[in-house]
N, C-alpha and C positions, 0 to 999 in steps of 0.2 A: 503493499501500499504506499500512495506516496500522498503526503498531507502538506499544503501550504497554506499559509495564512496569509491573506493578502488585503490591504487597504487601498481602493483605488475607486477614483471618483472622474469626474469630468465637470466641466463648465459648462452649466445648463444652459437650455433655451431662453428658459424663463426665469430670471437672475432671483424673483423672490421665492423659489422655490431650493434654491440651494442648499443640499443638505450638508453639514458640519462634518468635516474629515480632516484628520493630519495630512495627509501626503494629496498632491494632485496629480499626475500626469496625463501629458497628450495622449491622443488616442494611438500615436505610433508607440508610445511608451508603452502604452498599457498593452498594446499585441506584442510588442518583444518580451515584456513580464509574464503573458499568458500563454506563450509559447515555451516558457520552462515548467509548465505541471501538463504532463504526459496527456492527451486526449482531450484537453483543453486549451481552447485557442481565444484569443481577443484582438477583433479586427474593427474597422469604422465601416460602417455600410452604408447605407440607403439615408442621404440625408446628411451624410458624417455622424450619424449616431452610432455610439458603441454596441457592437454586438458579439455575444458569447457563444461559442460554435462547440458544441460536445460530442465526439465521435467514438463510439465503443468498439472495442476492438472484434466485435462479432458483426460490426458494418454499420448499425443502425445509428441514427444522427439527429442531433436537436440543435434549434438556434435561439435565442433569446435576447431580448435588448436590455440595457439597462435603464432606458426610458420606458417607465410605467413598469418595470420586470417582468416583462411578456414574453413568453415563450410564444414563437410564431412560426415552429418546425416542428414536425417529429416525424422523421420517416425511417421506415422499417424495411428492408430492401429494396431501398431508392425511390418506395412509394411513400408520399407524403399522406398523413392521416388527420393533420389539421388543415385550416383555412383561413387564409388572409382576405379578405374582402377588396376586392379592384378599387374600391373608392377609398381606399386605408393610405394615409398619409406618413409619411416619417419626417415631418419637420421638427419634431419637437414642439408644436403648438396647440397639438389637440393629441387624446388619446390612438393608439394603434387599434385599427379596427378589423380583429381578427385572433387568430391565434388562441390562448389562453391569460386575457387581460384580468387585472383585477378589480374586483368592487370592494374599497372600503375606504374610509368607516363607515359607510351607505349604501347599502343595496337598492337601486333603483331612485326614485326622485324622491326628494324631502327636503329637510333645513338647507342643506348646501348642495353643490351642482351635482346632475346625477351620477350614482354612481362612486361618489366620494371622489378623492384626490389621488391616489396612490397610483392611478393608472396613468397619470400624466404628472408625474414627480421623478426625478433620477435616482434610481438606486443605485445601491456602490457592490463592490465583490467585498465580502466577509471572508471568504476562504472557498478550498477548491482543494479535492482529494481526488484519487485514482485508486478506487479497490478492483484487482484483477480485470483490469481492463474497461471497468464500466466508470465513469466519469461522474463526479458528483462538483455541483458547483451554489453555495449560499448568498444571496444575496441579502442586502440590509437595506431598510428603510426608518429614517428618523425624523422626528418632527422637525419643524422648521419655521421661518416666518411664512410663506405661503400656504402650509397646512393649519398653521393656528391663526390664520385669517379666518376658516373656516371652522376649523374644531380646535378650540384652544386649551391642546393637552401635550402632554409629554409623553411619546410612546416611540417601542420600538418593535418594528417587526420585519423577521428573520423567514427567509426564501429559500428553502432548499429545495432544488432540483436534481434527480438522480435519473439517469439513463443506463438502461438495459438493454439484453438483445432483443427482445421484444415487448419493453416495456418503460414507462417516462412515471416516473413516482414525484409527487412534490409535497414538502410540509411546511404549512405557515404556523408561525408562530406569533403570536401578539403579547407585548410583557407592558405594562402601564408603568411610567417608570416617572409618573406625574406626583403630586402628592395629593391627590385627591382622586377619587373612583370616576371613571368612565364606562360609558356604555357604545357598542356597536352593531352592526351588521355586515354580512359580506358573503363575496360568492365569489367562485371561478367560473368565469362567463365564456366556458369553452364553445370553439367554433370546429367542428369536426367537417370533414370533407364528406359531402354525402351527394348522393342522388334524391331531392327532396320525395320523389313520388314512390323511389321505394325504399325508403329512411324507417326504421321500428325502435321502437326500445322494449325492454320485458323489464319487468320486475317492480310495477307501480301500482298493479292493481289492488285496490283495499285502501291506497291513500285517501288522504284527506285532501281537498285541491281547492283554488283558488284560482280562477280562472279570469283573466285578465281581460278577455273578448267574450263583448263588444268594448267594455269601457273600463281602463286601466287603473280609474281611481276609486271604481267600485265594484270590485272581483268579487264573482259568484262563488258561494261554496258549493263543494258538490263531494263526489267520491268517485274514485275511477273503479270503474266497472271492468275496462278490457284487460284481458291480458297482454295485448301486442297495441301500443298506442301508435298511431301512424300521424302524418303530416300533412293531411288532405287541404290545408288551408292557412289563413293566419292562426299561430298557435304562440299564445303566451300563456304559461299555465304554470303554478306553483302545485310544487308536492310536497307536503308537511310529513314529517316524521316519516321521511322516505327511507329504503331499506338501506343496508349498505353494500349492496351490489345491485348493480343492472347492466343488462347490455345492448350493445347497439349493434343495430345491424345496419352497415351505413348504405345500402344497397348498391354499393357498387362490389361487394362480395368479399366485403371485411364483418367481421364481427369484433367488437371491441368492449372488452368488461370493463366496465369503469365500479371502483373497488373507494371505498373512503372510511374514513375515522373521524367522527366528530363533527362532519358536513350533515347537519340533520335533515337536510332539506333537498330539495333536485329543484330544476326549473326547466322545463320544455320552450324552446323559442324558436319560429323562423316568423322573418317577417312578411312572406308573400309578396303581394304587389305592391306592398310599398316599399320593396326593395327590388325591383324587378330585374336590375340587372345581376344579379347573383343569386336572389333566393333558392333557386333550384339547386346552388352546387355546394348547398350547406345546412346543417341543424346545431344548432344550440343545445347541448346538453350538460346542464349547469349542477355543479354542487353548492349548495347555500346554506349559508345560516339564517333567515329569516327573522326568527327571533333575537332580540337584545343580548349580547354578551355583555355580561357586567362585569367588571375587573377592579378589585380596589388596588391601591398601590402596592406597587411589587408583585403581583399575581399575572399569571400568563395564561394565555388560552393556545392550544393547537390543535389543526386540525390536517388530515394528510389524505391525498387523492392518488389513488394507482390505476392507471391506464396499461390495458396489456391487452395486445392482438392475440386473438386466439389461432 
Protein backbone atom coordinates (compact mmCIF):
# COMPACT_ATOMS: atom_id res chain seq x y z
CA UNK A 1 0.00 0.00 0.00
CA UNK A 2 1.19 3.47 -0.85
CA UNK A 3 -0.28 6.26 1.23
CA UNK A 4 0.48 9.91 0.73
CA UNK A 5 -0.96 12.83 2.66
CA UNK A 6 -1.44 15.97 0.59
CA UNK A 7 -2.85 19.44 1.03
CA UNK A 8 -3.43 20.82 -2.43
CA UNK A 9 -5.70 23.59 -3.48
CA UNK A 10 -5.92 26.21 -6.19
CA UNK A 11 -7.13 29.73 -6.70
CA UNK A 12 -10.89 29.46 -7.21
CA UNK A 13 -12.87 31.32 -9.83
CA UNK A 14 -15.21 32.73 -7.18
CA UNK A 15 -12.90 34.44 -4.75
CA UNK A 16 -15.49 34.48 -1.97
CA UNK A 17 -15.51 30.67 -1.92
CA UNK A 18 -11.76 30.32 -1.40
CA UNK A 19 -11.08 27.55 1.13
CA UNK A 20 -8.33 28.18 3.67
CA UNK A 21 -5.22 26.06 3.03
CA UNK A 22 -1.60 25.99 4.15
CA UNK A 23 -0.04 25.50 0.71
CA UNK A 24 -1.12 26.57 -2.78
CA UNK A 25 0.13 25.12 -6.04
CA UNK A 26 -0.52 25.90 -9.67
CA UNK A 27 -2.27 23.31 -11.82
CA UNK A 28 1.05 22.22 -13.33
CA UNK A 29 2.64 21.74 -9.91
CA UNK A 30 -0.38 19.79 -8.76
CA UNK A 31 -0.15 17.48 -11.76
CA UNK A 32 3.51 16.80 -11.04
CA UNK A 33 2.82 16.07 -7.38
CA UNK A 34 -0.14 13.83 -8.23
CA UNK A 35 2.00 11.76 -10.58
CA UNK A 36 4.09 10.62 -7.60
CA UNK A 37 1.11 8.65 -6.29
CA UNK A 38 0.67 5.49 -8.31
CA UNK A 39 -2.66 5.29 -10.16
CA UNK A 40 -3.60 8.85 -9.12
CA UNK A 41 -2.98 11.75 -11.48
CA UNK A 42 -3.95 15.41 -11.19
CA UNK A 43 -4.21 17.45 -14.37
CA UNK A 44 -5.76 20.64 -15.63
CA UNK A 45 -8.81 19.87 -17.72
CA UNK A 46 -11.83 21.64 -19.17
CA UNK A 47 -11.88 25.32 -18.26
CA UNK A 48 -8.41 24.84 -16.72
CA UNK A 49 -10.12 23.23 -13.72
CA UNK A 50 -7.99 20.68 -11.84
CA UNK A 51 -9.17 17.11 -12.41
CA UNK A 52 -8.15 13.92 -10.64
CA UNK A 53 -7.86 10.71 -12.68
CA UNK A 54 -7.96 7.39 -10.82
CA UNK A 55 -6.83 4.29 -12.72
CA UNK A 56 -7.13 0.76 -11.38
CA UNK A 57 -4.66 -1.96 -12.35
CA UNK A 58 -7.74 -3.84 -13.57
CA UNK A 59 -8.35 -1.18 -16.24
CA UNK A 60 -11.23 0.76 -14.71
CA UNK A 61 -11.00 4.54 -14.49
CA UNK A 62 -12.70 7.42 -12.69
CA UNK A 63 -12.41 11.18 -13.03
CA UNK A 64 -13.39 13.87 -10.55
CA UNK A 65 -13.09 17.63 -10.50
CA UNK A 66 -11.94 19.52 -7.42
CA UNK A 67 -14.52 22.15 -8.33
CA UNK A 68 -17.65 20.82 -6.66
CA UNK A 69 -15.87 17.63 -5.57
CA UNK A 70 -17.71 16.12 -8.52
CA UNK A 71 -17.06 12.66 -9.96
CA UNK A 72 -17.74 13.02 -13.69
CA UNK A 73 -16.71 9.65 -15.10
CA UNK A 74 -16.64 5.98 -14.04
CA UNK A 75 -15.44 3.62 -16.76
CA UNK A 76 -15.40 -0.17 -16.65
CA UNK A 77 -13.97 -1.89 -19.72
CA UNK A 78 -13.74 1.56 -21.34
CA UNK A 79 -17.52 2.06 -21.00
CA UNK A 80 -18.61 5.13 -19.05
CA UNK A 81 -21.48 4.36 -16.69
CA UNK A 82 -22.03 7.97 -15.63
CA UNK A 83 -23.49 10.83 -17.67
CA UNK A 84 -22.53 14.48 -18.01
CA UNK A 85 -25.14 16.66 -19.67
CA UNK A 86 -24.21 18.32 -22.96
CA UNK A 87 -25.10 21.70 -21.45
CA UNK A 88 -22.61 21.24 -18.59
CA UNK A 89 -20.14 24.09 -18.21
CA UNK A 90 -16.65 23.88 -16.77
CA UNK A 91 -16.01 27.52 -15.95
CA UNK A 92 -16.11 27.44 -12.16
CA UNK A 93 -19.12 29.77 -12.31
CA UNK A 94 -21.90 27.19 -11.89
CA UNK A 95 -22.17 23.56 -10.75
CA UNK A 96 -21.11 20.79 -13.12
CA UNK A 97 -24.29 19.25 -14.53
CA UNK A 98 -23.74 15.53 -14.42
CA UNK A 99 -21.70 12.77 -12.82
CA UNK A 100 -22.16 12.71 -9.04
CA UNK A 101 -22.77 16.26 -7.80
CA UNK A 102 -23.07 17.01 -4.09
CA UNK A 103 -26.23 18.45 -2.59
CA UNK A 104 -25.11 19.96 0.74
CA UNK A 105 -26.10 21.39 3.16
CA UNK A 106 -29.49 21.54 1.51
CA UNK A 107 -31.23 19.15 -0.84
CA UNK A 108 -33.53 20.88 -3.31
CA UNK A 109 -34.92 24.39 -2.87
CA UNK A 110 -34.96 26.12 0.51
CA UNK A 111 -33.44 28.96 2.49
CA UNK A 112 -30.31 29.05 0.33
CA UNK A 113 -29.59 28.38 -3.34
CA UNK A 114 -30.81 25.14 -4.96
CA UNK A 115 -28.98 22.10 -3.52
CA UNK A 116 -26.73 24.23 -1.29
CA UNK A 117 -23.15 25.31 -2.00
CA UNK A 118 -20.87 22.25 -1.91
CA UNK A 119 -21.29 21.58 -5.63
CA UNK A 120 -19.97 25.02 -6.57
CA UNK A 121 -17.10 25.39 -4.13
CA UNK A 122 -13.50 24.30 -4.56
CA UNK A 123 -12.57 21.17 -2.67
CA UNK A 124 -8.94 20.28 -1.91
CA UNK A 125 -7.08 16.98 -1.79
CA UNK A 126 -6.54 15.79 1.77
CA UNK A 127 -4.92 12.42 1.07
CA UNK A 128 -4.36 9.69 -1.47
CA UNK A 129 -3.51 6.03 -1.25
CA UNK A 130 -3.16 2.96 -3.41
CA UNK A 131 -4.22 -0.45 -2.08
CA UNK A 132 -3.27 -3.39 -4.31
CA UNK A 133 -3.65 -1.27 -7.42
CA UNK A 134 -6.99 0.24 -6.43
CA UNK A 135 -6.65 4.01 -5.93
CA UNK A 136 -8.39 6.07 -3.26
CA UNK A 137 -8.51 9.83 -2.92
CA UNK A 138 -10.02 11.92 -0.13
CA UNK A 139 -11.25 15.45 -0.81
CA UNK A 140 -11.90 18.08 1.83
CA UNK A 141 -14.25 21.04 2.04
CA UNK A 142 -14.34 23.56 4.89
CA UNK A 143 -16.41 26.63 5.63
CA UNK A 144 -15.32 29.99 4.26
CA UNK A 145 -16.80 33.42 3.57
CA UNK A 146 -18.79 32.10 0.60
CA UNK A 147 -20.44 29.24 2.53
CA UNK A 148 -20.98 31.38 5.62
CA UNK A 149 -22.80 33.99 3.54
CA UNK A 150 -25.54 31.35 3.15
CA UNK A 151 -25.02 29.05 6.14
CA UNK A 152 -23.12 30.55 9.06
CA UNK A 153 -21.51 27.45 10.56
CA UNK A 154 -18.08 25.91 10.80
CA UNK A 155 -17.85 22.45 9.24
CA UNK A 156 -15.52 19.97 7.60
CA UNK A 157 -16.63 17.58 4.86
CA UNK A 158 -14.38 14.69 3.83
CA UNK A 159 -15.25 12.80 0.64
CA UNK A 160 -13.40 9.55 0.03
CA UNK A 161 -13.59 8.00 -3.44
CA UNK A 162 -12.30 4.47 -4.08
CA UNK A 163 -12.06 2.80 -7.48
CA UNK A 164 -12.10 -1.00 -7.83
CA UNK A 165 -12.16 -3.43 -10.74
CA UNK A 166 -15.89 -2.93 -11.38
CA UNK A 167 -16.84 -0.76 -8.41
CA UNK A 168 -16.88 2.88 -7.34
CA UNK A 169 -17.29 3.62 -3.64
CA UNK A 170 -17.73 6.93 -1.86
CA UNK A 171 -17.75 7.92 1.79
CA UNK A 172 -18.99 11.33 2.91
CA UNK A 173 -18.15 12.45 6.46
CA UNK A 174 -19.49 15.77 7.77
CA UNK A 175 -18.15 17.13 11.07
CA UNK A 176 -19.47 20.07 13.05
CA UNK A 177 -16.42 22.23 13.82
CA UNK A 178 -18.54 25.08 15.16
CA UNK A 179 -19.38 25.92 18.77
CA UNK A 180 -23.12 25.61 18.13
CA UNK A 181 -25.26 22.79 16.73
CA UNK A 182 -26.44 22.73 13.13
CA UNK A 183 -28.63 20.64 10.86
CA UNK A 184 -28.50 19.83 7.15
CA UNK A 185 -29.95 17.71 4.38
CA UNK A 186 -27.85 16.15 1.65
CA UNK A 187 -27.75 13.87 -1.38
CA UNK A 188 -25.52 12.46 -4.11
CA UNK A 189 -27.31 13.53 -7.30
CA UNK A 190 -25.97 10.65 -9.43
CA UNK A 191 -26.52 10.77 -13.20
CA UNK A 192 -26.31 7.32 -14.83
CA UNK A 193 -25.92 6.90 -18.57
CA UNK A 194 -29.07 5.13 -19.76
CA UNK A 195 -31.67 4.60 -22.43
CA UNK A 196 -34.61 6.18 -20.62
CA UNK A 197 -37.20 4.03 -22.39
CA UNK A 198 -35.47 0.85 -21.25
CA UNK A 199 -34.16 1.90 -17.83
CA UNK A 200 -35.70 0.53 -14.63
CA UNK A 201 -35.03 0.32 -10.90
CA UNK A 202 -35.76 -2.62 -8.58
CA UNK A 203 -35.93 -2.62 -4.79
CA UNK A 204 -38.29 0.27 -4.03
CA UNK A 205 -41.57 -1.61 -3.63
CA UNK A 206 -43.30 -0.75 -0.35
CA UNK A 207 -41.50 2.56 0.19
CA UNK A 208 -43.42 5.68 1.15
CA UNK A 209 -43.19 8.14 -1.73
CA UNK A 210 -43.26 11.90 -2.13
CA UNK A 211 -44.13 12.51 -5.77
CA UNK A 212 -43.13 15.99 -6.93
CA UNK A 213 -45.03 15.67 -10.21
CA UNK A 214 -46.95 17.79 -11.03
CA UNK A 215 -46.19 20.29 -8.21
CA UNK A 216 -42.68 20.13 -6.68
CA UNK A 217 -43.74 22.49 -3.87
CA UNK A 218 -46.60 20.22 -2.82
CA UNK A 219 -45.46 16.60 -3.21
CA UNK A 220 -48.14 13.93 -3.13
CA UNK A 221 -47.68 11.20 -0.54
CA UNK A 222 -48.10 7.62 -1.65
CA UNK A 223 -46.67 4.12 -1.58
CA UNK A 224 -44.65 2.39 -4.27
CA UNK A 225 -46.54 -0.70 -5.44
CA UNK A 226 -44.36 -1.64 -8.41
CA UNK A 227 -41.61 -4.27 -8.36
CA UNK A 228 -39.94 -2.51 -11.27
CA UNK A 229 -40.01 1.28 -11.48
CA UNK A 230 -39.62 2.80 -14.94
CA UNK A 231 -39.27 6.28 -16.43
CA UNK A 232 -42.26 6.71 -18.80
CA UNK A 233 -42.25 10.51 -18.64
CA UNK A 234 -41.27 13.26 -16.22
CA UNK A 235 -40.13 11.62 -12.97
CA UNK A 236 -39.27 13.38 -9.71
CA UNK A 237 -40.02 11.14 -6.75
CA UNK A 238 -38.57 10.75 -3.25
CA UNK A 239 -38.59 7.31 -1.62
CA UNK A 240 -38.43 7.53 2.15
CA UNK A 241 -36.68 4.85 4.23
CA UNK A 242 -35.41 3.18 1.08
CA UNK A 243 -33.57 -0.14 1.33
CA UNK A 244 -29.81 -0.36 1.43
CA UNK A 245 -29.59 -1.93 -2.02
CA UNK A 246 -31.19 -1.08 -5.38
CA UNK A 247 -30.59 -2.44 -8.87
CA UNK A 248 -30.54 -0.16 -11.89
CA UNK A 249 -30.95 -1.63 -15.36
CA UNK A 250 -29.71 1.20 -17.54
CA UNK A 251 -31.41 -0.12 -20.68
CA UNK A 252 -28.01 -0.36 -22.38
CA UNK A 253 -27.18 -3.89 -21.28
CA UNK A 254 -25.76 -3.05 -17.85
CA UNK A 255 -27.12 -3.75 -14.37
CA UNK A 256 -25.64 -1.57 -11.63
CA UNK A 257 -26.11 -2.41 -7.96
CA UNK A 258 -26.41 0.67 -5.75
CA UNK A 259 -25.68 -0.11 -2.12
CA UNK A 260 -25.57 2.41 0.71
CA UNK A 261 -25.05 2.83 4.41
CA UNK A 262 -26.79 5.69 6.25
CA UNK A 263 -28.30 7.27 3.14
CA UNK A 264 -31.84 6.70 4.39
CA UNK A 265 -33.74 7.81 1.29
CA UNK A 266 -33.62 7.57 -2.50
CA UNK A 267 -34.67 9.90 -5.32
CA UNK A 268 -35.50 9.05 -8.93
CA UNK A 269 -35.39 11.89 -11.45
CA UNK A 270 -35.64 12.38 -15.18
CA UNK A 271 -36.65 15.77 -16.60
CA UNK A 272 -38.28 14.37 -19.78
CA UNK A 273 -39.25 17.12 -22.24
CA UNK A 274 -38.10 19.91 -19.91
CA UNK A 275 -34.58 18.89 -21.00
CA UNK A 276 -35.31 17.71 -24.51
CA UNK A 277 -31.71 17.66 -25.71
CA UNK A 278 -30.54 14.91 -23.34
CA UNK A 279 -33.32 13.37 -21.21
CA UNK A 280 -33.33 10.17 -23.30
CA UNK A 281 -29.71 9.47 -22.39
CA UNK A 282 -29.72 9.37 -18.58
CA UNK A 283 -31.61 8.71 -15.38
CA UNK A 284 -30.78 9.92 -11.88
CA UNK A 285 -30.87 7.44 -9.01
CA UNK A 286 -29.83 9.40 -5.95
CA UNK A 287 -28.93 8.40 -2.42
CA UNK A 288 -30.27 11.09 -0.11
CA UNK A 289 -30.91 12.19 3.44
CA UNK A 290 -34.22 14.05 3.19
CA UNK A 291 -34.80 14.39 6.93
CA UNK A 292 -32.49 16.77 8.73
CA UNK A 293 -29.24 15.50 10.18
CA UNK A 294 -28.58 17.28 13.48
CA UNK A 295 -25.01 17.56 14.74
CA UNK A 296 -23.77 18.96 18.03
CA UNK A 297 -20.29 20.54 18.11
CA UNK A 298 -17.57 17.97 17.31
CA UNK A 299 -20.12 15.38 16.19
CA UNK A 300 -19.86 13.72 12.78
CA UNK A 301 -22.19 12.00 10.33
CA UNK A 302 -20.98 9.48 7.75
CA UNK A 303 -22.70 7.86 4.77
CA UNK A 304 -21.38 5.40 2.19
CA UNK A 305 -22.37 4.60 -1.39
CA UNK A 306 -21.11 1.55 -3.30
CA UNK A 307 -21.74 1.19 -7.03
CA UNK A 308 -20.93 -2.11 -8.69
CA UNK A 309 -21.38 -3.42 -12.21
CA UNK A 310 -22.79 -6.92 -12.41
